N, C-alpha and C positions, 0 to 999 in steps of 0.2 A: 424362216428365210432370212430374217434380220441378223440372227446369230451367225449364220453361215457367211453372210456378207462381211460382218465385223471380223470374223476369224480370217477370212481371205485378205482383208485390208491390213491386218496386223502382220501377216506373213509377207505381204508385199513391202510393207514399210521396213521391216527388219531385213528382208531379203535383198534390198537395194543398198544396204550398208556395206561399205568396202573400205578397208584400210589402205591408204596410199602412202608409200614412202617417198619423200621428196629428197632428192640429192642436192644438198645445199653446199657441197664442197666447191670451193672456188680457187682454182689454181692459176688461171690465165690472167695476168695483170698486163693489160695493154696500156700503151701511152695515150693520153688524151691531151691534145695540143689545140688550144683556142687562141688564134693569132689574128691580128688585124693591123692595118695601116689606115688611119683616118685623117681626112683633110676636110676642113670646113669649106663650103661652097665659095665663100668670099675671101679665102685665104690661099696663099701659095705654099704655106708651111703645113706641117702635120705632125703626127706622132705614131709610134708603133707600140703595141702592148701585146704581150704573149703570156698565157697562163699554161703551165705544164704540170699535169698530175698523172696519177695512175688510176685505171678503172678499179672498181671495188664491188664486192657482193651487194646484192639488192638490200639486205637487211643490215648492212654495215654503214654506220654514219661517219666513220673515220676516213679522212681524205689523206692520201699519200702525195705530198708535194715534192716536185723535183726542183731542188734549190741549187744544184751544182752543174747545170747545163751550160753549154756555150751556145749563145743565141745571136744570130746575125741576120741582117737584112742587106741584100745586095741589089743595088740599082743597076739593071743590066745594060743600059745604054752607055753609061759612063764608067761602069764598074766601081762606082762609089760604094763603100762598105760602111755599115752602121752596126756597131757592136752594142747590143742591148745590156743595160745595167740590171743586176738582180735587185729587186725591191723588197719583197717579202712573200712567203708562202707560195712559191712557184711562179711569182709574177716578175716579168722582165719588161723594162720600158726604155724608150729613148725618144727624144724630140728630133724631127727631121726638118731642117731649115727650108728645104725646097722639094716639093713633090713634082716630079717630072711626069706630066700627063701622057707623054708619048712613049714612055718606057715601061717595061715590065719590072716587077719586083720579085725577088726570090727570097723566100724564108729558108734559113738553114739552121737546124737545131742539132747539136752533137751532145750525146750523153752516153758515157761508158763506150761500148763498142757500136753504138747505133748512130746513124746519121739520117736525119729527116729533112725533106725538102718539098717545096711547093712554089709554083710561079703563078702570079696573077697580075692583071693590069687594072688600072684605076677605072671604077665605074662612077659615072657622073650622077648628080642628084639635083632635084628641084629645091626650092625654098618652101618652107611652111608659111602659108598665108596668114592663118589664124587658128587659135585654139580657144574654145570656150567651154563652160560647163553647161550641159544640157539639163532639161527638167524632167526627162523620162525616168521611170523607175523600173527595176526588175521585180519579179514575183516575190523574191525574198526581201526586197527593200534594203538590202545591204550594200548595193552597188551605186556608184555615181557615174553618170554619163559624161564622157569626154568627147567633145565634137571637134574634129580636126579638119581643116580645109587646106588643100595645096593645089598648085597648078602643075599639071604633068608636062614633062619635056615633049617637044614637038616630034622628035624622032620616035619610030615605032619600037614596040617591045621593051618597055621600061618596067623595072621591078623595084620594089621598095620594101624596107623593113622599118617598122615603127616600134619604138620602145617607150613605154609609159612608166616613168619613174625608174628605180634601180632594183626592182625586185622580181624581174623576169616576166613582166607583162608586155608581151610582144605580139605583133600582128604583121603578116606579110600582105603585100598588095601588088597587083599588076595593072597595066593600063589597057586592058583588052577592049574596053568600050569607052574609054575617056581620053584617048590619045590627044595630047595638046590642050586639053580643057581643064577647067577648075573642077575639083571633086571634093565633096564633103562626106565624111563617114563618122560613125559613132563607135566608141569603145567603152565598155563598162568595166570599171575597176572597183574592187572591194574597198569600202570605207577604211578598213584597217590598214590599207597600204598607202593611204594618203599621209605624207609627212606631217609632223606636228606644226611645221611652219605654214601649213595649208598652201604650199606651193608644189606644183608638180612639173617636172621637166619632161617634155615630149621631144624625142629625138627621131629624125627620119634619115635613113641611109639609102643611097642608091646602090642596088645590088645587081649582080648578073643572074642569068637564068639558072645556072647550076646551083648557086647559093640559095636562090628562091626555092628550088626543088628540095634542097637539103633541109631548109628550115620548115618547109611545108610538111615534110615527113615527121620532123620532130614535134611540130604542133599537133599533128593528127594523133600521134602516139601518146603524147602527154595529156591530151584532152579527151581521149576515148575511154569511156567507162561503160562498156556493154556487157558487164557481168562475166561469169566464169567461162562462157562459151565464145567470147570474142577472140579475135586473132591476137596471139601474144606479141608483145613488142619485139621488134627485130633490131639487130645492131645496125646503126646507120654510119656508114663510112664517109668521111669527108674527102678532101682533095690533097691530103698530106701523105706522102709515101716514105717508107723506110728504104733508103738507098742501098743499104747493106743487106736487106732481107725483103724480097718482094712478097713473101708469104705472110709477113707480119702485118696485122691489122692495126692501123692507127686511127683513132677517133679524133674528132674535132675538125676545124676548118681554118683556112687562111684566106682572109678577104682584104681587098684594097678598095676603100669606098670614100666617096664624098658624103658629107652629112650636113644637116641643119638642125638647130635646136630652138625650142620655144618654151618659155616658162609661163605656165598658167598660175596666176596668183589669186589669193583670197577665195579659195575654194570653200563653198558652204557645205558643212556636214550637219545634217539634222540629227 
């Protein structure tokens, strides 16, 4: 009886083996435009930064930068135009002396026969009250707790984006249960991502609901590891359109946000 069971097990093991051909051909190169206008809470001036690249295959580490685009910001109330300067590797920037909080801002990107556009209004932000290092550890003991406190704006339905350092450690938040009150939360960051200076910059942006949903989808997809049977990542479209081709999918987002920053110093790493 044991021999029969062993024989059946071997048949089942090899019977489940199947060769799967993966189509790794990648022919569609979509534009990826990450654009923002930032204004500090306590300032009237701001700046704009735009990064333009092309999408690439999953296993390809080479990034195609767009270095010959015409990038403009149009302030709609006064028709004031700002032409962004090419800096390096797909990056365009310009300082804006005065951010009109009552006006919309239009992003215009022209490259070859394509014209991309998006319109956004400024979203207000709170100030960061305090940032400290916590004493809680994770199971791996490789992370450091960063404790952030801020006071929410009084008006309803506020949304925020927090960025810890400059290596993609981000967290979105909304004021569903804390409207107008002070709120403290923890974020755990890997020790390897703490700068050698032992200083960590924490940035908070006020964002609108659409950008909150956009970033939430990105965080869910990048942090989900449910094995081979999980839902595969889907393409996440932002708020930028190709004016000359409605069917063209453009990735990335254009945001106009107030922000605040806090630098946590003398971080202790065991």
